[in-house]
C-alpha positions as CSV (number, residue, x, y, z in Angstrom):
1,M,9.9,2.7,0.2
2,K,7.4,3.1,2.7
3,V,6.3,6.7,3.2
4,G,4.5,5.8,6.7
5,D,8.0,5.1,7.9
6,N,9.2,8.1,6.7
7,I,6.8,10.2,8.3
8,R,7.2,8.4,11.7
9,E,11.1,8.7,11.7
10,I,10.8,12.5,10.9
11,R,8.4,12.7,13.6
12,E,10.2,10.5,16.1
13,T,13.8,11.5,15.6
14,E,13.8,15.4,14.1
15,K,10.4,17.0,15.3
16,N,9.8,14.9,18.7
17,Y,6.3,15.3,18.2
18,K,3.4,13.1,19.8
19,R,1.2,10.9,17.3
20,S,-1.6,12.8,19.1
21,F,-0.1,16.1,18.1
22,M,-0.1,15.4,14.6
23,A,-3.5,13.8,14.8
24,D,-4.9,16.9,16.4
25,K,-3.0,19.5,13.5
26,L,-4.6,17.0,10.7
27,K,-8.1,17.0,12.6
28,I,-8.0,13.1,12.2
29,S,-8.2,10.7,15.1
30,T,-4.9,9.6,16.4
31,R,-5.8,5.9,15.3
32,A,-6.2,7.3,11.3
33,Y,-3.0,9.1,11.9
34,A,-1.3,5.9,13.3
35,N,-2.8,4.2,10.4
36,I,-1.0,6.3,8.0
37,E,2.5,5.5,9.7
38,N,1.6,2.1,10.1
39,N,1.5,2.5,6.0
40,I,-2.4,0.9,6.2
41,T,-3.9,3.9,4.7
42,D,-2.6,4.9,1.7
43,I,-2.0,8.7,1.9
44,S,-3.1,11.2,-1.0
45,L,-0.8,14.1,-2.1
46,R,-3.2,16.8,-0.5
47,R,-2.3,14.8,3.2
48,L,1.4,14.3,2.5
49,E,1.3,18.2,1.9
50,E,-0.6,18.9,5.0
51,I,2.2,17.0,6.8
52,A,5.0,18.8,5.1
53,H,3.8,21.7,6.3
54,I,3.4,20.8,9.9
55,F,7.1,19.3,9.6
56,N,8.1,22.6,7.8
57,C,9.8,20.5,4.8
58,S,8.7,19.8,1.5
59,P,6.7,16.6,0.3
60,T,10.0,15.7,-1.6
61,Y,11.9,15.7,1.6
62,I,9.6,13.0,3.2
63,L,9.1,10.7,0.2
64,T,13.3,10.7,-0.3
65,F,13.9,10.7,3.6
66,K,15.4,7.4,3.9
67,E,17.5,7.4,0.6
68,A,18.9,10.6,1.5
69,K,19.9,9.2,5.0
70,Q,21.2,6.2,3.3
71,E,23.4,8.2,0.9
72,F,24.9,10.5,4.0
73,Y,25.8,7.5,6.1
74,N,27.5,5.7,3.0
75,H,29.5,8.7,2.4
76,F,30.9,9.5,5.5
77,H,31.2,5.4,6.2
78,N,33.0,5.0,3.1
79,N,34.9,8.0,2.9
80,G,35.4,9.1,6.5
81,N,34.3,12.6,7.7
82,S,37.9,14.1,7.6
83,G,37.5,16.3,9.7
84,I,34.1,17.6,9.2
């Protein structure tokens, strides 16, 4: 699991935020933020909490985003949506 990949996907698909917006909110350069999303920079718990606050979600949501998304897909793919 790559946390940066989860952050990027949430930013792009759920929040529709630009990298520059995130960098500004975190008070870092756009390049430094890009390094987080590209898994170049190790992310601290404090930084993860800051990003979660911007996304209005929990750090756990970010950490488990891909697994939860995959479980959701598998449930509907394997069981059908049954009119839901």
